[in-house]
N, C-alpha and C positions, 0 to 999 in steps of 0.2 A: 071239122078239125079246128081246134083252138090255137091261139097264138103260141102257147107254151109247147104244144105238141109239134107245131111247125118248126119252132126254134130247135127243139131237141132232135128232131129228125134231120134237119139241115146240118146241125153240128156233127151228128153221127156220120152222115154221108161225107162231109168234108174230112173228118178224121180218118175215115176208111180209105178215101182216095189219096190223101196226103201222107198217111202213115204217121201223123203227128197228133199230139194231144192238144185239145183246145178247151179253155175254161168257158163254160156257157155264159158267164156274166160279162165276158169281154168280147164284144162283137166288132170292135174297131181294129180288125185284123185284115191285112191285105193278103189276098190269095196269092198274088205273085211275089211280093216282097217278103212277107213273113212265112208263108207256107210253100214257097217255091213252085207254085202251080205253073205249068206250061199250057199251051193251047189245047193239047190233047187231054190233059187232066180236066181242063175246064169243060170241054165238050162232053167228056164222060160224066161230069157232075151235072151238066144241063140235061143230058139224056135221062139220068136217074131221077132228077127233080121232076121232069116232065112225066115220067112213068108213075112215080109215087104220088104226086099231087094232082095228076090228071090235068095238067096245064100245058100250054104251048108258049114258048118264049117268042116274043116279037123279034123280028129279024135284027133290029138295031141293038138288041140286048144279047146277041150271040157273040159279041166281042168282049173279051175279058176286061178290056179297058173301061167299058161302060159300067160294069158292076164288080169291081175288084175287091171292094170291102164286103165282109160278111154281113154287116149291118144293112148295106144297100141291097144285097141279094135277098136277105130276109124280108125287107120292106117290099121288094118287087114280088116275091112269092105271095106274101100276105095280100097284096093288091089283087092278085089273080085268084086266090083261093077264098078269101073272106068276102 
């Protein structure tokens, strides 16, 4: 899976869970402040990411405060997948 496909898949997942539209060229978006994610939404996102990308989040990254920005989340996924 290449970077563009990872990015598109992640954006689609976040839009599905948040119910909000996101422009794929703007990754400097806060899950909590801009998209109103709560802890349950975040865990749902993590579970979906783990299934789709066949990765497992490290325990320290299971806190939304650690990877609140979409860009940070994308970088983390890429580090596990690529």
